[in-house]
C-alpha positions as CSV (number, residue, x, y, z in Angstrom):
1,M,-0.5,-0.1,0.1
2,A,2.6,2.5,0.7
3,L,4.0,1.6,-2.2
4,G,1.0,2.4,-4.5
5,T,0.7,5.7,-2.2
6,S,4.5,7.2,-2.7
7,I,4.1,6.2,-6.6
8,F,0.9,7.9,-7.1
9,L,1.6,10.9,-5.2
10,I,4.8,11.2,-7.1
11,A,2.5,10.9,-10.2
12,L,0.0,14.0,-9.3
13,G,3.0,16.2,-8.0
14,G,4.8,15.8,-11.5
15,V,1.8,17.0,-13.7
16,L,0.9,19.5,-11.0
17,A,4.8,20.9,-11.0
18,F,5.7,20.2,-14.7
19,A,2.1,19.8,-16.8
20,L,-0.2,23.0,-15.6
21,D,0.1,26.4,-15.8
22,R,1.2,28.4,-12.8
23,D,-1.7,31.1,-13.0
24,V,-4.2,28.1,-13.1
25,I,-5.4,28.7,-9.2
26,S,-4.1,32.2,-8.3
27,V,-4.5,31.5,-4.2
28,V,-1.4,29.0,-4.5
29,N,0.7,28.3,-6.8
30,V,0.7,25.1,-8.0
31,N,4.3,24.1,-9.2
32,I,5.5,24.2,-5.5
33,V,2.7,22.0,-4.9
34,G,4.0,20.0,-7.3
35,Y,7.3,19.8,-6.0
36,I,6.2,19.8,-2.5
37,L,4.1,16.1,-3.4
38,M,6.8,14.8,-5.0
39,A,9.2,15.4,-2.1
40,V,6.7,13.3,0.2
41,G,6.2,11.1,-2.2
42,I,10.2,10.3,-3.0
43,L,10.4,10.3,0.6
44,G,7.2,7.6,1.1
45,L,8.9,5.7,-1.8
46,I,12.3,5.4,0.2
47,M,10.8,4.9,4.0
48,S,9.5,2.2,2.1
49,L,11.6,0.5,0.4
50,V,13.6,-0.2,4.3
51,I,11.3,-1.0,5.9
52,N,10.4,-3.7,3.3
53,S,14.2,-4.6,3.3
54,Q,14.5,-5.0,6.8
55,R,11.5,-7.2,6.8
56,S,12.6,-9.7,4.9
57,R,16.6,-10.3,5.9
58,T,14.4,-11.7,9.4
59,Q,15.4,-14.8,10.2
60,H,12.8,-17.5,11.5
61,T,13.6,-19.9,14.0
62,V,11.7,-23.0,14.6
63,V,12.1,-24.6,17.8
64,D,11.3,-28.3,17.3
65,D,10.3,-28.8,21.3
66,R,9.0,-32.5,20.4
67,R,10.6,-35.3,23.3
68,P,10.2,-38.8,22.9
69,I,7.0,-40.3,25.1
70,V,9.0,-42.7,27.7
71,D,6.0,-44.4,29.5
72,D,7.7,-44.7,33.0
73,R,4.8,-46.6,34.1
74,R,4.5,-50.1,35.1
75,L,1.8,-52.1,33.9
76,P,0.2,-54.2,37.5
77,P,1.4,-58.2,37.0
78,D,-1.1,-60.1,36.0
79,P,-4.4,-61.2,37.9
80,P,-4.1,-65.3,38.7
81,V,-6.1,-67.6,36.6
82,R,-8.4,-69.6,38.5
83,Y,-10.3,-72.2,36.8
């Protein structure tokens, strides 16, 4: 999810920075907003790649704690046979 969001922010920032005129919206400078979105997208992309690489370097250890079953109980002697 983080990779997709980062790529989306980079693409949206590129459109705002390079494809639109500065005078589209007079309240804010669209080019600056585009550069900011691209920077946030690149930072998010780097952070998600670092986090994913740390996740893949973990070692999983399986502890096999099975012990042989030893029956120490002794069976009672057979009852005497009565005829």
